[in-house]
C-alpha positions in Angstrom: 96.3 84.3 105.2 94.2 81.6 103.9 90.8 81.2 105.6 88.2 78.5 105.9 84.6 79.2 106.7 82.8 76.6 108.8 79.4 78.2 108.9 78.2 76.8 105.5 79.1 73.3 106.7 77.0 73.8 109.8 74.0 74.9 107.8 74.4 72.0 105.4 74.5 69.5 108.2 71.3 71.0 109.8 69.5 71.0 106.5 70.5 67.4 105.8 69.2 66.4 109.2 65.9 68.1 108.6 65.4 66.4 105.3 66.3 62.9 106.5 64.1 63.2 109.6 61.0 64.2 107.7 58.3 61.8 108.7 60.2 60.1 111.6 58.8 59.9 115.1 59.6 62.7 117.5 61.9 60.5 119.6 63.9 59.4 116.6 64.1 63.1 115.5 65.5 64.1 118.8 68.1 61.3 118.7 69.1 62.2 115.2 69.4 65.9 115.9 71.6 65.1 118.8 73.8 63.0 116.6 74.0 65.7 114.0 74.8 68.4 116.6 77.7 66.2 118.0 79.1 65.7 114.5 78.7 69.4 113.6 80.6 70.3 116.9 83.4 68.0 115.8 83.6 69.7 112.4 83.3 73.2 113.9 86.2 72.9 116.3 88.4 75.8 115.3 91.7 74.6 113.7 94.4 76.2 111.6 97.6 75.0 110.0 100.9 76.8 110.7 104.1 76.3 108.7 107.7 77.3 109.3 110.8 77.3 107.1 114.5 77.8 107.8 117.0 80.4 106.8 116.5 82.7 103.8 120.2 83.3 103.2 120.7 85.5 100.1 124.3 85.2 98.9 125.5 87.5 96.1 125.5 84.6 93.7 121.8 84.1 94.6 120.6 87.7 94.0 122.9 88.0 90.9 121.0 84.9 89.5 117.7 86.5 90.4 118.3 89.6 88.3 116.1 89.5 85.2 117.2 92.8 83.7 114.6 94.9 85.5 114.4 93.6 89.0 115.7 91.0 91.4 113.0 88.3 90.8 113.0 85.5 93.4 109.5 84.2 92.5 110.7 81.5 90.1 113.0 80.2 92.9 110.0 79.6 95.1 107.3 78.5 92.6 107.6 74.7 93.2 107.2 75.0 97.0 104.7 77.8 96.9 101.6 75.5 97.6 103.3 74.3 100.9 103.7 77.9 102.0 100.5 79.4 100.8 98.0 76.8 101.9 98.7 76.9 105.7 96.9 79.6 107.6 100.1 81.2 108.7 103.7 80.6 107.4 106.8 82.0 109.0 110.4 82.3 107.7 113.7 83.4 109.1 115.0 86.3 107.1 118.7 85.6 107.8 120.1 88.4 105.6 119.0 91.9 106.3 117.0 93.6 103.5 118.6 97.0 103.4 118.2 97.6 99.7 120.4 98.6 96.8 121.0 102.2 98.1 123.3 100.8 100.8 125.1 98.5 98.3 124.1 94.9 98.0 126.5 92.3 99.5 126.9 88.7 100.3 129.0 86.8 102.8 130.4 87.7 105.3 128.3 90.8 105.8 125.1 90.6 103.9 122.7 93.1 102.5 119.8 91.9 100.4 117.6 93.6 97.8 114.1 94.7 98.8 112.4 92.3 96.4 113.1 89.3 98.5 110.5 90.5 101.1 107.7 90.9 98.6 108.5 87.7 96.8 108.5 85.7 100.0 105.1 87.2 100.7 103.9 86.3 97.2 105.0 82.7 97.9 102.8 82.6 101.1 105.0 83.8 103.9 103.0 85.8 106.5 105.7 86.5 109.2 109.4 87.0 109.2 111.8 86.7 112.1 114.9 89.0 112.0 116.9 88.3 115.1 120.1 86.5 113.9 123.8 86.9 113.8 123.6 88.9 110.6 121.0 91.5 111.7 123.6 94.3 112.2 125.7 93.4 109.1 124.8 96.6 107.3 124.2 98.7 110.3 121.2 100.5 111.8 120.1 102.0 108.5 119.6 98.6 106.9 117.4 97.5 109.7 115.3 100.7 109.4 115.1 100.2 105.6 114.0 96.6 105.9 111.3 97.5 108.5 110.1 100.3 106.3 109.8 97.9 103.3 108.0 95.3 105.5 105.5 97.9 106.6 104.9 99.0 103.0 104.0 95.5 101.9 102.1 94.7 105.1 104.5 91.9 106.3 104.6 91.4 110.0 108.2 91.1 111.5 109.7 90.4 114.8 113.2 90.1 116.4 114.5 93.5 115.1 112.7 96.8 115.7 112.7 100.5 114.7 112.2 101.9 118.3 111.5 100.9 121.9 107.8 101.3 121.3 108.0 98.9 118.3 110.0 96.4 120.3 107.4 96.6 123.1 104.6 95.6 120.7 104.2 91.9 120.9 103.4 90.6 117.4 100.1 88.7 117.3 98.5 87.3 114.2 94.7 86.7 114.4 92.8 84.3 112.1 89.2 84.1 111.1 88.9 80.8 113.0 89.4 82.7 116.3 92.9 81.4 116.9 95.7 83.9 117.6 99.4 83.3 117.6 102.2 85.5 119.2 105.7 85.5 117.7 108.9 86.2 119.5 112.5 86.0 118.1 116.0 86.1 119.7 119.6 85.6 118.7 122.8 84.5 120.5 124.8 87.4 119.0 125.6 89.5 116.0 129.1 88.3 115.0 130.7 90.7 117.3 129.1 93.8 115.7 128.1 96.1 118.6 124.6 97.5 119.0 124.6 101.3 118.7 124.6 102.9 122.1 121.1 103.4 123.5 119.5 101.4 120.7 119.1 97.9 122.2 115.7 97.6 120.5 117.4 97.1 117.1 117.8 93.4 117.8 116.6 90.9 120.4 119.3 88.9 122.1 118.8 85.7 124.1 118.1 86.9 127.6 116.2 85.0 130.2 114.6 87.9 131.9 113.5 89.5 128.7 112.1 86.3 127.3 110.2 85.5 130.5 108.6 89.0 130.4 107.7 88.8 126.8 106.4 85.3 126.9 104.1 86.2 129.8 102.7 89.1 127.9 102.4 87.1 124.7 100.4 84.3 126.5 98.0 86.9 127.7 97.5 88.3 124.2 97.3 85.1 122.1 96.2 81.5 122.2 99.7 80.1 121.6 103.3 81.5 121.5 106.0 80.6 119.0 109.5 81.5 119.9 112.3 81.6 117.3 115.8 80.9 118.8 118.9 81.6 116.7 121.6 79.5 118.3 123.7 76.4 118.0 126.8 75.3 116.1 127.0 75.7 112.4 127.1 72.5 110.3 126.2 70.3 113.3 123.3 68.0 112.5 122.2 67.5 116.1 121.3 70.2 118.7 124.0 71.2 121.2 123.4 71.8 124.9 122.8 75.6 124.4 120.0 74.9 122.0 118.4 72.3 124.3 118.7 74.6 127.3 117.0 77.5 125.6 114.3 75.3 124.1 113.5 73.8 127.5 113.6 77.2 129.1 111.0 78.5 126.6 108.9 75.3 127.2 109.0 75.9 131.0 107.7 79.4 130.4 104.7 77.9 128.6 105.7 78.4 125.0 103.9 76.0 122.7 106.3 75.9 119.8 110.1 76.6 119.5 111.6 77.1 116.0 115.4 77.0 115.8 117.8 78.5 113.2 121.5 79.1 112.6 123.2 75.7 112.1 122.3 75.8 108.3 121.6 72.1 108.4 118.5 70.2 109.5 118.3 69.0 113.1 115.6 66.7 114.5 112.2 67.6 115.8 111.2 66.8 119.4 108.3 67.0 121.9 109.4 68.6 125.2 107.6 68.6 128.5 106.8 72.2 129.3 104.9 74.2 131.9 102.3 72.2 133.8 103.2 69.1 131.8 102.1 70.8 128.5 103.9 69.4 125.4 106.1 71.9 123.5 107.0 71.3 119.9 110.7 72.0 119.3 112.4 72.1 115.9 116.0 72.7 116.7 117.1 73.8 113.2 115.1 73.9 110.0 118.3 74.3 108.0 118.5 76.6 104.9 115.4 77.2 102.9 116.8 79.4 100.2 120.5 80.0 100.1 123.6 79.9 97.9 125.6 77.5 100.0 127.2 74.7 98.0 127.6 71.9 100.6 125.2 69.0 100.2 123.5 69.2 103.6 123.4 73.0 103.4 121.1 72.6 100.4 118.6 70.4 102.2 115.9 72.2 104.2 112.2 71.8 104.7 108.8 73.0 105.6 107.5 72.1 109.1 103.7 72.1 109.4 101.5 71.5 112.4 97.9 72.1 113.4 96.6 74.4 116.1 93.3 73.2 117.5 91.2 75.3 119.9 88.5 73.5 122.0 86.7 74.6 125.1 89.1 77.6 125.3 92.1 75.3 125.4 94.6 75.3 122.5 96.9 72.4 121.6 99.4 71.6 118.9 98.7 68.5 116.8 100.0 66.5 113.8 103.5 67.9 113.2 104.7 66.9 109.7 107.6 67.8 107.5 108.4 68.3 103.8 112.0 67.9 102.9 113.3 70.4 100.3 116.4 70.9 98.2 118.1 73.9 96.6 118.8 73.1 92.9 121.0 75.3 90.8 123.5 75.4 87.9 126.8 77.0 88.5 127.8 79.8 86.0 131.1 81.1 87.3 130.2 83.1 90.4 126.4 83.1 89.7 123.9 80.4 90.4 121.5 80.0 87.5 118.1 78.4 87.5 118.1 78.2 91.3 114.9 76.4 92.6 113.7 75.3 96.0 112.0 72.0 95.2 110.6 69.1 97.2 113.5 66.7 97.9 111.7 63.8 96.3 111.5 65.7 93.0 115.3 66.6 92.8 117.0 65.8 89.5 119.4 62.9 89.9 122.3 64.8 88.6 121.9 67.3 91.4 122.4 64.7 94.1 125.5 63.2 95.6 123.6 60.0 96.5 120.5 58.1 95.3 117.6 60.6 95.7 115.2 58.1 97.3 117.8 56.9 99.7 118.7 60.5 100.6 115.0 61.3 101.3 114.7 58.2 103.4 117.8 59.1 105.4 116.6 62.7 106.0 113.2 61.6 107.2 114.9 59.1 109.6 117.2 61.9 110.8 114.3 64.4 111.4 112.2 61.8 113.3 114.8 60.2 115.5 113.5 62.1 118.6 109.9 61.9 117.4 109.0 58.6 115.7 105.5 59.8 115.2 106.6 62.7 113.0 104.7 62.5 109.7 106.2 63.4 106.3 104.7 65.2 103.4 105.3 63.8 100.0 104.6 65.9 96.9 103.0 62.9 95.1 100.4 62.6 97.9 99.3 66.3 97.7 
């Protein structure tokens, strides 16, 4: 996690105040010190930035393209968006395809199993938390889940939504920051494509269940300043949320959840403010689309990075300034392999990769994402 130290700023402000007040009358000094203290208080209000991306969907044509002769290397695919993942204090991603490793046999659609390297390479790019509850969690069975968790533990990557034991599931994931702001993460899926959970091992994946969510949110709210819930639901390829997504997002908001992040449709859906518990606003992103995938369809190649600020003041925490960077998956087709695959800011996409005018596409996507939230801001690479 990236940190920012406010103490030096406070010292600088006080030293400046002392220097500029040298020789002034006592009353003037008092007034000036009060002004400086107020300004320092404003600057010292703890604040962090959180980012979220959509589905990491590793088709066989993606990992085949990542093979460099020695390892599956996904780092070049993420290089151009790395600053938008690494600069926020905490970045989360939905690991859509289970990371069971080569020993189980790598595979793509319809039952995925991904190489271990994707976990470490996401971490290298700036991802701090992965969610694992989705319809592909059980694609390669219990062993793949245990393998993935073992790898995440080895590299120190927090995970949620799929677990190695009941005790592991019972442990609410909370990430703390040096700014004194803590975030709890929960993750649930509508199903697992009909693959049954092994008897007596319900901990392997979290399903959408109102009673379980209510219990875990209550515990999370006691442990952390805010709670982020990932909901894997909706209709694939549909660019607006269906009633199931809306109902679950509102239910989470009514429980007191501050942020809802949606996955599964594989296309972008708009962002919205919901009225939650005690009138508290809840930020809901119904679907962040595909972040890294081998899907060919135009809208499946468009994803994004959602960022927002978490501000803590007088022991009250609020969500501020949601903003969005549109991204696109570029690649060259080489038979069944995708070469030179890159996740890039949408505004930087090569013209030959687009079905429409790039600038018009970016304008249309931004209008689509902000239709429920006209105040949503947008990140442009040129402004960074």
